[in-house]
N, C-alpha and C positions, 0 to 999 in steps of 0.2 A: 504494500500500500504506500502510495506517495502522499504523505500527510501534509505536504506543502499546501495543497488545495484547501485542507481543513484548518491547518495550523497557521496559515498565512506564511510568514517568514520567521525563521529562527534568528534571534539576536543574541549573540554571545556577549556576556557581561562579565569579564574577568575581574574578580575581586570586588564586585559591587556589593554594598551592604544591603541587607533586606531582612525584615523580621521573619522568623520561622515559626509556623503554627503547627507543623507536623514533622516527624523525624526525617522525612525524605525531601519535602519540597515546601515552598511557600505558595499561598494562594491569595491573589488580590481580590478583595470584595467587589461586588458589583457596583455599578454606578446607580444613581437614584432611579427607582422603579416608577412606573406610572402610579398615580395617586391611588388607584383602586387596588393595587397589589401591595403585599407586605412581605418583607424579608424576615424569615424565621430561621433560627439557628440553635442547635443544641450539641453539647459536647459531653461525652460520658467516658470516664477513664476506668480501665480494668477489664471490660468485656473482651474476650479473646486475647487477654494479656496485652491490650494496647489501648489507644485512644480512638474512640468512634466519634465522627463528626457528621452531622446531617445539616445541610443548609438548603433552603428552598424558598421559592416565591409562591405565595398563595393569595388568592382573592379573599379567602375566608380564614381568619386566624385559627378558629376552633378546628376547622377541617385540616388545616396545615399541621397543627399540633397533634391531631389524631394520626395523621400520616407519619409523623416522626415517631410517635409511640409505636406504631406498627413496625417500623424499620428496626427500632431498638429491640422490640420483642423478638423479631426474627434473628437478630444478631445473638441474643441470649440463647435462643433455641439451637443455633448452629454450634455455639460454644459448648453447650451442654452435651450435644451429640458427638462432637468431633474433637474434643480436647483430650490429649493424652494425660493431662494433669488431673483429670477427673476419673477416679477409679471405676465409676459406674457408667461412664460414657460408652457409646456403642463402639467407638474406635478402641477403647481400652479392652472391651470384651473380645474384639477381634484379636488384639495382640495377645490376650491371655489364652485363647483357645484355637486359633486358626492353624497352628502347627500340628494339632492333634486331629483335625478333621474340618470339614466344611462348616462355616458359621453363617447362618441366615442373617441378612442385613436388610434394612429398609431401602426403598428405591433411591432416596436422596443420596445416601452414602454410596450405594452401588454405582450410581451414575458418576459421582465425583471420583471414585476410584478408577473408573474407566477413563475419565478425562485425564487423570494423573498419569496413568500408564501410556496414554496417547502422547503426552508431553515427554515422557521418558523416551519413547521411540523417536519423536521429532528431534530431540536434543541428543540423540545417540547415547543416552544414559546419563547425561550431565545433570538432568533433573531426575531424582529417584527418591520416592517416598520411603524406601527401605533404608535410607541413610540412618534412620533412627536406630537401626540395629547396633550402630556404634554411637550415634549422636546422643542417645539417652544417658551415656556415661559422662557427658560434659555437664558442668554446672558453672556457667560464666559468672554468676553473681558471687559464688564462693571461690572463684579462681581455681576451679578443679577441672582436671582433664584426665582421661584414661592413660595408662602406661602403654608403651609400644607393644608389650606382650598382650595386653587386653585388646588393643586395636587389632593386632594380627589374629587373635582368636575369634573376634567377632566379624571381621571383614568378609569372610565367605558368605555371610548371611545378607550382605548388601548387594542386591541385584533385583531389579524390578521384575525379572522373569520368575522370581520365586512367588509372586503374587498371582494366584490363579482364580479368575472369576468365572462363574457359571450363571449366565443370564436366565437360563431355563428355571433354575432353582433359587435364583437371587442369593447365591452364597459366595463366600470368599474363603480360600484356604491358602496356607503357605506350604511350599514344597519341601521345606526343611526346618528343623528346629533352630531357634535363635533369631528368627526374622521378626522384626518390629517395623511398623509403619507409622508415619507422622505426617499429617496433612497441613502442617504449619506453613509449608511453602506454596499452598494454593487455596486453603480454606478461607483466608481473609478476603482474597479477591472474589471468591465465590459468594461470600456473605455480602460484599459490596454490590455484586450483580443482583442478588436477591433483593437487597434494599431498593435498588433502582427499579426493579420490576414492580415492587409494591407501590412505589410512588407513581409510576406510569399508569398502573391500573386505577389509581385514584385521580388521574387527570393532571398530575403535576408535570409541567413541561420544562421547567428551569430548576435544576438542582445539582447538588454535590453530595455524594456519600463517600466517606473516607474511613478506612480502618488502618491506622498506622501509615505505612508507606504505600498503600493501595487505594486508589480513588477512581471514581467514574463520574463524569459530568454529562448531564443531558441538557440540551438547549444551549443558548448563548446568554450573554448578559443584556438581553433586549437590544440586540444589534451590535454588541461588543463581545469579543471573545473573553473567556476566563484567562487570566495570566498565571502561569505556574512557573515558579523558579526552582531550578535544580540546585541543591545546596552543595557547597564545597565539601569534600570528604573530611577535611581537617579543620574547617572553620564554619561552624554552624550558622554564623551570622553573615555569611557571604554566599552568593550564588554564582555558578559558573555559566548558566544560560537561563534565559526566560523563554517560555513557549506559550504562545496564544492558542487556546484550545476551545473546540466546540464539539459536542457529541462524541466523546472518546473516553477511553480509560487510560490510566497511567500508573505505573508502579516503579518505585525506586528501591533497590536493595543496596546496602552498603556495609562495609566492614566496621563501621562506626556505630552500629545499632546496639548489638549485644556482644560485648567483647571484654577482654582484659589484655594488657601487655605484660610480658614477662621476659626478661633477659633479651630485650630487643625484638621479640617475636610477638605478633598480634594473634591472639586466639579468639575467633569470633564464630557466630552461630551458623554460618553457611558452610556446611561440611562437604568436602569433595568425596563423592561416593566411591571413587577409585582408591583413595588413600586412607580415608577415615580422619584426615586432618582438616583444619580450616582451609578453605579454598582461597588462593591468593593471586590468581591471574589478573584480577582487576581490583580497583578500589570501590567503584560504584557502577551500577548499571540502571539506567532509566529506560523503561520499555513502554511504548504506546501501541494500543491495539483496540479493536472494537469493544472488548469486554475485559473486566478486571480479573476474571478467572484466567484469561489468556496472558495478560501482562504479569500477573503474580507468578504463574507457573513458568514463564519464560525469563523472568528477570534474574534468576540465579544462575542461568546457563553460562554467562560470560565469566563468572568467578571460577568456573571449572575449566572451560575450554579456552579462555582468553578472548580478548576483544575481537580480534580479526575473525576467528572461527565462529564466534557467536554472531557477528554481523553477517557472515555468509549464510548462516541458518535463518536469521531474521529476514534477510532480503529474499531468500528462497521461498519463504512462506507467503509473501506478497501482501499481507495485511498488518505487518508489524514494522515499527520504526524504533530506533534506540539512540541514546546518547550514553557513551561508556567512557569512564575515566580509568586509564591504565595506572599501574604503580608508579610510573615515571611522571605522572601528571598530565600526559598528553590526552586530549579529549578527541574521541572518534565518534563519527555519526554514520548512520545508515544514509543511503542516497537521498531518501525523502526528507531528511532533516539537515542536510549539509548547508552551512551558512553560505550566503551568496558570496562570490569572489569580491575581494576589495576593489573598489573603483580605481581605475588607472587615470590619474590626473595629469599625466604628462602631456 
């Protein structure tokens, strides 16, 4: 997808200061709305382990507030069903029993697992929900990581081919012991899409739904695009680029979200499924696509494959664009987002 038609033109702003309202990017609020409409906004911390933001235009304040209530309720439902931190969640039940035999799951989880496996195939295994077979041993808040021996022992269980789905019976099973799955790399994007669907069914035409670094926008700002700033990996009060957006989803993943530094090495939450260690091929990756499920599932790819290989995959898909920051600070773009060449004033 060439997002230039939607995004207008990318403007790179090196070192420009900007307030940050979410871990991954900043969002400029809309201009004044027509008198009959009202701008409503709500922020909730903690659901799905992150900050949830819903902002929308509504002709009727009470109806708008009810729409936001419905989005927040859906976020809580998805968190309850898909969080590995909740021992009674459906995903925890799968992890506890799927190595012993098929586990029947509901349609919502089954469909999302199918989508996750599709992204594993698309990214040639760089996105892999079985990373959790090693990843569960990390505790970034406590600065704890597994030993090399523990990683070596658990790594054979990291392979998306171990996850076997049967649509006829709506079951999932694991092909070997030790396999664990975690939907943390795609569930927030999915929740954002579900929130947008709820708003659209209620007639909302201009809105933002955000869960941490995953967001989706519907409509414009009454003739003006939403402006999203991509933060600098090392300086949260600076942006490296601003993107004008209309009717699109955007996700940013960075090594600055959940991490700790030790002896000059950064240990962060994006695990390379090939090694069991934190992936370090890039510093941050921002992905744009039609849905937040897609942007969330694809934004981790660059950390494993590197910027150039990830861009090759994104451009092959045709509906994805990206801005990637390499470890050396160089910023790379897919063709649809490349800045215009500098004017020649000779």
